[in-house]
N, CA and C atoms as a LAMMPS dump frame, in Angstrom:
ITEM: TIMESTEP
0
ITEM: NUMBER OF ATOMS
483
ITEM: BOX BOUNDS ff ff ff
-5.0000000000000000e+02 5.0000000000000000e+02
-5.0000000000000000e+02 5.0000000000000000e+02
-5.0000000000000000e+02 5.0000000000000000e+02
ITEM: ATOMS id mol type element x y z
1 1 1 N 402.195 440.428 241.598
2 1 2 C 401.406 439.467 242.363
3 1 3 C 399.892 439.931 242.091
4 2 1 N 399.013 438.964 241.804
5 2 2 C 397.685 439.294 241.511
6 2 3 C 396.901 438.732 242.656
7 3 1 N 395.808 439.541 243.049
8 3 2 C 394.934 439.213 244.032
9 3 3 C 393.54 439.24 243.354
10 4 1 N 392.683 438.247 243.584
11 4 2 C 391.38 438.342 242.926
12 4 3 C 390.459 439.394 243.538
13 5 1 N 389.555 439.922 242.695
14 5 2 C 388.706 441.053 243.239
15 5 3 C 387.734 440.36 244.289
16 6 1 N 387.286 439.246 244.077
17 6 2 C 386.486 438.628 245.141
18 6 3 C 387.053 438.472 246.494
19 7 1 N 388.399 438.131 246.492
20 7 2 C 389.03 438.005 247.797
21 7 3 C 389.121 439.338 248.399
22 8 1 N 389.366 440.449 247.731
23 8 2 C 389.474 441.72 248.31
24 8 3 C 388.085 442.144 248.696
25 9 1 N 386.955 441.875 247.991
26 9 2 C 385.635 442.239 248.46
27 9 3 C 385.318 441.5 249.658
28 10 1 N 385.744 440.276 249.8
29 10 2 C 385.384 439.456 250.981
30 10 3 C 386.149 440.104 252.186
31 11 1 N 387.351 440.393 252.06
32 11 2 C 388.226 441 253.118
33 11 3 C 387.509 442.342 253.588
34 12 1 N 387.092 443.22 252.614
35 12 2 C 386.483 444.399 252.952
36 12 3 C 385.162 444.151 253.667
37 13 1 N 384.357 443.198 253.287
38 13 2 C 383.058 442.952 253.847
39 13 3 C 383.239 442.425 255.254
40 14 1 N 384.323 441.613 255.571
41 14 2 C 384.501 441.155 256.898
42 14 3 C 385.075 442.287 257.818
43 15 1 N 385.782 443.277 257.266
44 15 2 C 386.314 444.356 258.073
45 15 3 C 385.251 445.356 258.327
46 16 1 N 384.113 445.285 257.76
47 16 2 C 383.016 446.184 258.034
48 16 3 C 381.673 445.33 258.2
49 17 1 N 381.768 444.319 259.034
50 17 2 C 380.652 443.407 259.083
51 17 3 C 379.435 444.123 259.628
52 18 1 N 379.487 445.203 260.318
53 18 2 C 378.256 445.834 260.818
54 18 3 C 377.89 447.014 260.005
55 19 1 N 378.563 447.26 258.862
56 19 2 C 378.288 448.425 257.943
57 19 3 C 377.609 447.873 256.809
58 20 1 N 377.354 448.757 255.789
59 20 2 C 376.586 448.324 254.504
60 20 3 C 377.48 447.439 253.69
61 21 1 N 376.799 446.737 252.859
62 21 2 C 377.618 445.815 251.913
63 21 3 C 378.231 446.651 250.936
64 22 1 N 379.408 446.104 250.415
65 22 2 C 380.321 446.835 249.505
66 22 3 C 379.504 446.887 248.085
67 23 1 N 379.303 448.052 247.596
68 23 2 C 378.579 448.197 246.288
69 23 3 C 379.596 448.041 245.128
70 24 1 N 379.125 447.336 244.148
71 24 2 C 379.907 447.271 242.869
72 24 3 C 379.864 448.532 242.067
73 25 1 N 381 448.968 241.571
74 25 2 C 381.044 450.175 240.698
75 25 3 C 380.419 449.821 239.309
76 26 1 N 379.429 450.672 239.101
77 26 2 C 378.655 450.296 237.778
78 26 3 C 379.024 451.278 236.652
79 27 1 N 380.095 452.01 236.841
80 27 2 C 380.493 452.887 235.733
81 27 3 C 380.926 452.112 234.464
82 28 1 N 380.566 452.715 233.381
83 28 2 C 380.974 452.208 232.139
84 28 3 C 382.421 452.468 231.654
85 29 1 N 382.929 453.583 232.192
86 29 2 C 384.293 453.992 231.883
87 29 3 C 385.1 454.389 233.127
88 30 1 N 386.317 454.156 233.22
89 30 2 C 387.065 454.484 234.356
90 30 3 C 387.084 456.019 234.733
91 31 1 N 386.916 456.389 235.98
92 31 2 C 387.045 457.781 236.325
93 31 3 C 388.519 458.069 236.789
94 32 1 N 388.958 459.215 236.463
95 32 2 C 390.286 459.639 236.703
96 32 3 C 390.243 460.906 237.755
97 33 1 N 391.064 460.834 238.812
98 33 2 C 390.975 461.866 239.734
99 33 3 C 391.665 463.15 239.237
100 34 1 N 390.971 464.258 239.446
101 34 2 C 391.45 465.544 238.913
102 34 3 C 391.039 466.563 240.078
103 35 1 N 391.462 467.747 239.839
104 35 2 C 391.105 468.795 240.765
105 35 3 C 390.948 470.062 239.98
106 36 1 N 389.659 470.349 239.458
107 36 2 C 389.535 471.453 238.541
108 36 3 C 388.298 472.265 239.063
109 37 1 N 388.429 473.584 239.168
110 37 2 C 387.314 474.393 239.612
111 37 3 C 386.182 474.401 238.619
112 38 1 N 385.088 474.525 239.019
113 38 2 C 383.832 474.456 238.165
114 38 3 C 382.682 475.298 238.618
115 39 1 N 381.677 475.421 237.885
116 39 2 C 380.397 475.974 238.372
117 39 3 C 379.402 475.281 237.552
118 40 1 N 378.148 475.093 238.086
119 40 2 C 377.095 474.521 237.464
120 40 3 C 375.818 475.277 237.739
121 41 1 N 374.771 475.044 236.769
122 41 2 C 373.492 475.587 237.087
123 41 3 C 372.427 474.504 236.774
124 42 1 N 371.391 474.56 237.517
125 42 2 C 370.23 473.522 237.397
126 42 3 C 369.247 474.225 236.403
127 43 1 N 368.737 473.464 235.548
128 43 2 C 367.692 473.929 234.499
129 43 3 C 366.78 472.909 234.141
130 44 1 N 365.637 473.349 233.503
131 44 2 C 364.618 472.444 232.932
132 44 3 C 364.794 472.525 231.414
133 45 1 N 364.837 471.38 230.784
134 45 2 C 365.006 471.306 229.296
135 45 3 C 363.811 472.088 228.589
136 46 1 N 362.633 471.832 229.19
137 46 2 C 361.359 472.476 228.638
138 46 3 C 361.282 474.058 228.875
139 47 1 N 362.031 474.479 229.83
140 47 2 C 361.961 475.836 230.185
141 47 3 C 363.419 476.396 230.434
142 48 1 N 364.164 476.479 229.399
143 48 2 C 365.676 476.865 229.533
144 48 3 C 365.828 478.264 230.211
145 49 1 N 364.882 479.102 230.211
146 49 2 C 365.033 480.381 230.877
147 49 3 C 364.763 480.247 232.362
148 50 1 N 364.256 479.104 232.89
149 50 2 C 364.176 478.937 234.255
150 50 3 C 365.39 478.042 234.751
151 51 1 N 366.239 478.818 235.381
152 51 2 C 367.459 478.173 235.874
153 51 3 C 367.851 478.695 237.14
154 52 1 N 368.757 477.922 237.854
155 52 2 C 369.324 478.411 239.093
156 52 3 C 370.474 479.374 238.866
157 53 1 N 371.055 479.991 239.948
158 53 2 C 372.224 480.735 239.762
159 53 3 C 373.387 479.807 239.468
160 54 1 N 374.583 480.307 239.08
161 54 2 C 375.679 479.365 238.936
162 54 3 C 376.316 478.962 240.348
163 55 1 N 376.39 477.661 240.622
164 55 2 C 376.798 477.164 241.949
165 55 3 C 378.237 476.759 241.905
166 56 1 N 379.059 477.25 242.74
167 56 2 C 380.552 476.985 242.795
168 56 3 C 380.651 475.444 243.049
169 57 1 N 381.669 474.841 242.43
170 57 2 C 381.88 473.399 242.642
171 57 3 C 383.386 473.068 242.265
172 58 1 N 383.851 471.887 242.515
173 58 2 C 385.164 471.398 242.066
174 58 3 C 384.883 469.976 241.536
175 59 1 N 385.49 469.798 240.325
176 59 2 C 385.505 468.42 239.817
177 59 3 C 386.6 467.615 240.349
178 60 1 N 386.222 466.497 241.113
179 60 2 C 387.199 465.681 241.655
180 60 3 C 387.463 464.281 240.953
181 61 1 N 386.687 463.944 240.026
182 61 2 C 386.929 462.851 239.073
183 61 3 C 386.173 463.055 237.782
184 62 1 N 386.742 462.467 236.749
185 62 2 C 386.299 462.768 235.342
186 62 3 C 386.413 461.478 234.538
187 63 1 N 385.448 461.345 233.604
188 63 2 C 385.728 460.403 232.484
189 63 3 C 384.963 460.965 231.294
190 64 1 N 385.019 460.185 230.194
191 64 2 C 384.274 460.665 229.058
192 64 3 C 382.763 460.462 229.18
193 65 1 N 382.277 459.765 230.269
194 65 2 C 380.819 459.597 230.437
195 65 3 C 380.336 460.225 231.745
196 66 1 N 381.17 460.789 232.555
197 66 2 C 380.692 461.257 233.919
198 66 3 C 381.639 462.147 234.618
199 67 1 N 381.16 462.739 235.637
200 67 2 C 381.882 463.717 236.435
201 67 3 C 381.503 463.529 237.849
202 68 1 N 382.58 463.597 238.749
203 68 2 C 382.214 463.635 240.214
204 68 3 C 382.587 465.046 240.646
205 69 1 N 381.547 465.639 241.312
206 69 2 C 381.666 467.11 241.798
207 69 3 C 381.612 467.198 243.315
208 70 1 N 382.25 468.139 243.894
209 70 2 C 381.97 468.631 245.2
210 70 3 C 381.262 470.01 245.006
211 71 1 N 380.156 470.206 245.733
212 71 2 C 379.41 471.495 245.45
213 71 3 C 378.848 471.962 246.786
214 72 1 N 378.65 473.359 246.691
215 72 2 C 378.119 473.971 247.947
216 72 3 C 376.628 473.754 248.064
217 73 1 N 375.911 473.242 247.04
218 73 2 C 374.45 473.141 247.227
219 73 3 C 373.967 472.187 246.087
220 74 1 N 372.835 471.567 246.317
221 74 2 C 372.204 470.719 245.316
222 74 3 C 370.833 471.354 244.868
223 75 1 N 370.549 472.472 245.386
224 75 2 C 369.274 473.124 244.995
225 75 3 C 369.398 474.705 245.064
226 76 1 N 368.549 475.318 244.2
227 76 2 C 368.669 476.694 244.146
228 76 3 C 367.503 477.23 243.309
229 77 1 N 366.82 478.265 243.693
230 77 2 C 365.775 478.891 242.919
231 77 3 C 364.612 477.915 242.761
232 78 1 N 364.379 477.045 243.721
233 78 2 C 363.225 476.151 243.621
234 78 3 C 363.487 474.935 242.761
235 79 1 N 364.748 474.806 242.261
236 79 2 C 365.137 473.683 241.451
237 79 3 C 366.17 472.756 242.28
238 80 1 N 365.929 471.468 242.19
239 80 2 C 366.792 470.483 242.841
240 80 3 C 367.454 469.56 241.823
241 81 1 N 368.65 469.13 242.022
242 81 2 C 369.373 468.313 241.056
243 81 3 C 368.711 466.94 240.791
244 82 1 N 368.032 466.336 241.816
245 82 2 C 367.447 465.121 241.714
246 82 3 C 365.959 465.111 241.629
247 83 1 N 365.298 465.996 242.316
248 83 2 C 363.838 465.918 242.472
249 83 3 C 363.142 466.6 241.237
250 84 1 N 362.201 465.878 240.619
251 84 2 C 361.506 466.44 239.476
252 84 3 C 360.778 467.761 239.796
253 85 1 N 360.7 468.601 238.879
254 85 2 C 359.969 469.927 238.945
255 85 3 C 358.568 469.662 239.196
256 86 1 N 358.008 470.095 240.321
257 86 2 C 356.517 469.726 240.689
258 86 3 C 355.523 470.007 239.647
259 87 1 N 355.666 471.131 238.947
260 87 2 C 354.635 471.453 238
261 87 3 C 354.507 470.539 236.753
262 88 1 N 355.746 469.94 236.375
263 88 2 C 355.693 469.112 235.263
264 88 3 C 356.284 467.692 235.421
265 89 1 N 356.806 467.399 236.657
266 89 2 C 357.493 466.104 236.843
267 89 3 C 358.635 465.873 236.025
268 90 1 N 359.164 466.975 235.427
269 90 2 C 360.319 466.924 234.657
270 90 3 C 361.66 466.896 235.477
271 91 1 N 362.532 465.929 235.084
272 91 2 C 363.88 465.924 235.738
273 91 3 C 364.649 467.028 235.372
274 92 1 N 365.337 467.697 236.461
275 92 2 C 366.196 468.891 236.147
276 92 3 C 367.542 468.385 235.532
277 93 1 N 368.13 469.187 234.77
278 93 2 C 369.432 468.998 234.077
279 93 3 C 370.419 469.896 234.635
280 94 1 N 371.72 469.573 234.419
281 94 2 C 372.725 470.395 234.846
282 94 3 C 373.629 470.842 233.707
283 95 1 N 374.04 472.115 233.71
284 95 2 C 375.084 472.633 232.799
285 95 3 C 376.259 472.871 233.648
286 96 1 N 377.381 472.186 233.361
287 96 2 C 378.55 472.221 234.038
288 96 3 C 379.623 473.068 233.305
289 97 1 N 380.286 473.977 233.895
290 97 2 C 381.45 474.672 233.233
291 97 3 C 382.669 474.284 233.969
292 98 1 N 383.675 473.62 233.374
293 98 2 C 385.011 473.377 233.992
294 98 3 C 385.808 474.602 233.632
295 99 1 N 386.266 475.189 234.697
296 99 2 C 387.014 476.459 234.587
297 99 3 C 388.588 476.168 234.414
298 100 1 N 388.893 475.908 233.288
299 100 2 C 390.293 475.537 232.973
300 100 3 C 390.646 475.889 231.489
301 101 1 N 391.883 476.181 231.229
302 101 2 C 392.318 476.428 229.838
303 101 3 C 391.818 477.753 229.307
304 102 1 N 391.96 477.944 228.083
305 102 2 C 391.645 479.196 227.327
306 102 3 C 390.025 479.526 227.5
307 103 1 N 389.281 478.456 227.246
308 103 2 C 387.907 478.615 227.197
309 103 3 C 387.258 477.547 228.078
310 104 1 N 386.406 477.966 229.046
311 104 2 C 385.798 476.913 229.914
312 104 3 C 385.097 475.87 229.123
313 105 1 N 385.129 474.642 229.557
314 105 2 C 384.499 473.388 228.937
315 105 3 C 383.096 473.393 229.514
316 106 1 N 382.053 473.485 228.585
317 106 2 C 380.773 473.382 229.108
318 106 3 C 380.145 471.984 228.761
319 107 1 N 379.469 471.405 229.575
320 107 2 C 378.965 470.127 229.487
321 107 3 C 377.437 469.983 229.969
322 108 1 N 376.707 469.208 229.501
323 108 2 C 375.382 468.94 230.19
324 108 3 C 375.228 467.503 230.64
325 109 1 N 374.492 467.483 231.837
326 109 2 C 374.432 466.095 232.44
327 109 3 C 373.269 466.09 233.344
328 110 1 N 373.002 464.887 233.907
329 110 2 C 371.934 464.761 234.925
330 110 3 C 372.58 464.125 236.155
331 111 1 N 372.08 464.47 237.286
332 111 2 C 372.576 463.845 238.578
333 111 3 C 372.138 462.467 238.602
334 112 1 N 373.11 461.539 238.817
335 112 2 C 372.881 460.175 238.971
336 112 3 C 372.677 459.8 240.524
337 113 1 N 373.462 460.619 241.409
338 113 2 C 373.296 460.391 242.802
339 113 3 C 373.918 461.672 243.464
340 114 1 N 373.65 461.786 244.794
341 114 2 C 374.399 462.809 245.607
342 114 3 C 374.33 462.394 247.005
343 115 1 N 375.321 462.974 247.742
344 115 2 C 375.264 462.724 249.233
345 115 3 C 375.838 463.919 249.894
346 116 1 N 375.29 464.048 251.153
347 116 2 C 375.782 465.187 251.992
348 116 3 C 377.039 464.808 252.62
349 117 1 N 377.968 465.655 252.762
350 117 2 C 379.293 465.327 253.381
351 117 3 C 379.296 465.85 254.84
352 118 1 N 379.999 465.134 255.686
353 118 2 C 380.084 465.394 257.048
354 118 3 C 380.808 466.742 257.173
355 119 1 N 381.983 466.833 256.545
356 119 2 C 382.761 468.08 256.676
357 119 3 C 382.207 469.04 255.498
358 120 1 N 381.462 469.961 255.907
359 120 2 C 380.719 470.781 254.922
360 120 3 C 381.358 472.022 254.402
361 121 1 N 382.736 472.212 254.689
362 121 2 C 383.405 473.429 254.236
363 121 3 C 384.522 473.051 253.302
364 122 1 N 384.617 473.765 252.14
365 122 2 C 383.692 474.689 251.633
366 122 3 C 382.468 474.058 250.883
367 123 1 N 382.575 472.808 250.593
368 123 2 C 381.613 472.125 249.775
369 123 3 C 380.853 471.133 250.626
370 124 1 N 379.543 471.127 250.69
371 124 2 C 378.798 470.186 251.505
372 124 3 C 378.206 468.984 250.911
373 125 1 N 378.377 468.902 249.549
374 125 2 C 377.778 467.768 248.836
375 125 3 C 378.698 467.113 247.844
376 126 1 N 378.602 465.854 247.613
377 126 2 C 379.264 465.158 246.511
378 126 3 C 378.183 464.777 245.592
379 127 1 N 378.525 464.901 244.26
380 127 2 C 377.481 464.627 243.252
381 127 3 C 378.009 463.835 242.125
382 128 1 N 377.38 462.777 241.78
383 128 2 C 377.779 462.013 240.521
384 128 3 C 376.934 462.387 239.408
385 129 1 N 377.594 462.749 238.313
386 129 2 C 376.814 463.298 237.139
387 129 3 C 377.097 462.394 235.894
388 130 1 N 376.011 462.066 235.277
389 130 2 C 376.236 461.392 233.995
390 130 3 C 376.083 462.409 232.907
391 131 1 N 377.027 462.371 232
392 131 2 C 376.978 463.418 230.824
393 131 3 C 376.083 462.939 229.918
394 132 1 N 375.374 463.956 229.288
395 132 2 C 374.412 463.631 228.218
396 132 3 C 374.909 464.106 226.933
397 133 1 N 375.102 463.133 225.943
398 133 2 C 375.548 463.427 224.669
399 133 3 C 376.801 464.324 224.497
400 134 1 N 377.913 463.976 225.135
401 134 2 C 379.136 464.759 225.029
402 134 3 C 379.613 464.826 223.621
403 135 1 N 380.005 465.915 223.043
404 135 2 C 380.455 466.018 221.625
405 135 3 C 381.886 465.41 221.608
406 136 1 N 382.275 465.159 220.384
407 136 2 C 383.669 464.58 220.191
408 136 3 C 384.663 465.622 220.728
409 137 1 N 384.489 466.863 220.469
410 137 2 C 385.351 467.971 220.998
411 137 3 C 385.415 467.928 222.504
412 138 1 N 384.198 467.797 223.136
413 138 2 C 384.174 467.776 224.619
414 138 3 C 385.012 466.484 225.089
415 139 1 N 384.745 465.417 224.488
416 139 2 C 385.464 464.182 224.969
417 139 3 C 386.982 464.344 224.788
418 140 1 N 387.355 465.016 223.72
419 140 2 C 388.806 465.198 223.415
420 140 3 C 389.365 466.069 224.526
421 141 1 N 388.612 467.176 224.9
422 141 2 C 389.139 468.088 225.966
423 141 3 C 389.179 467.333 227.315
424 142 1 N 388.183 466.465 227.573
425 142 2 C 388.265 465.651 228.772
426 142 3 C 389.489 464.783 228.821
427 143 1 N 389.806 464.13 227.731
428 143 2 C 390.986 463.185 227.662
429 143 3 C 392.163 464.064 227.823
430 144 1 N 392.282 465.23 227.317
431 144 2 C 393.474 466.103 227.515
432 144 3 C 393.691 466.503 228.941
433 145 1 N 392.57 466.789 229.68
434 145 2 C 392.704 467.106 231.073
435 145 3 C 393.199 465.866 231.979
436 146 1 N 392.67 464.578 231.51
437 146 2 C 393.087 463.427 232.154
438 146 3 C 394.503 463.189 231.919
439 147 1 N 394.916 463.356 230.7
440 147 2 C 396.33 463.118 230.224
441 147 3 C 397.286 464.11 230.974
442 148 1 N 396.918 465.356 231.058
443 148 2 C 397.73 466.286 231.893
444 148 3 C 397.943 465.805 233.339
445 149 1 N 396.793 465.492 233.93
446 149 2 C 396.932 464.923 235.359
447 149 3 C 397.744 463.73 235.458
448 150 1 N 397.671 462.782 234.498
449 150 2 C 398.438 461.536 234.435
450 150 3 C 399.889 461.787 234.43
451 151 1 N 400.227 462.915 233.638
452 151 2 C 401.71 463.23 233.388
453 151 3 C 402.174 464.099 234.672
454 152 1 N 401.249 464.363 235.614
455 152 2 C 401.655 465.257 236.695
456 152 3 C 401.752 466.607 236.517
457 153 1 N 401.229 467.031 235.402
458 153 2 C 401.224 468.481 235.053
459 153 3 C 399.992 469.207 235.674
460 154 1 N 400.166 470.509 235.942
461 154 2 C 398.994 471.202 236.463
462 154 3 C 397.947 471.588 235.401
463 155 1 N 396.734 471.432 235.685
464 155 2 C 395.697 471.761 234.715
465 155 3 C 395.594 473.33 234.687
466 156 1 N 395.752 473.943 233.539
467 156 2 C 395.803 475.396 233.475
468 156 3 C 394.532 476.104 234.005
469 157 1 N 394.699 477.232 234.722
470 157 2 C 393.553 477.917 235.15
471 157 3 C 392.868 478.628 233.971
472 158 1 N 391.758 479.186 234.193
473 158 2 C 390.983 479.902 233.071
474 158 3 C 391.769 481.053 232.429
475 159 1 N 391.717 481.025 231.041
476 159 2 C 392.412 482.146 230.347
477 159 3 C 393.837 482.014 230.323
478 160 1 N 394.397 480.915 230.541
479 160 2 C 395.958 480.69 230.648
480 160 3 C 396.597 480.269 229.468
481 161 1 N 395.849 479.825 228.409
482 161 2 C 396.569 479.285 227.277
483 161 3 C 396.79 480.26 226.229
């Protein structure tokens, strides 16, 4: 049985008439739900030695183009994931390490959005990250993680392969 998307959107809009309008998902590729421990650091491309500490996080969705993270913080060491560095107006970048398999998967991206969560334990923020120039190898590893999850298999912890 098929239901049109516009009919579903209308139903959702009517059920939340006093709330915000339903936003259309603008992602270029489908996100897949996962649960993978991660860490990320905030840095400036022009000053790679200026970076935050590694911030604990969990990857909650994943695609070849982006990552959804739960994180304990969105700023550290004077750097913020969204706000430009005051001295140069440069947008901060993120280095994300997915802690799974034999070798952690390292990716670079930029924060597209973030929101503070009501239930702040253990992670107080949700972050949407657009990956920047993922390599073919990185994309292959992402697809492997998605495939494992789709098969209902556990994603291996670090150093387990």
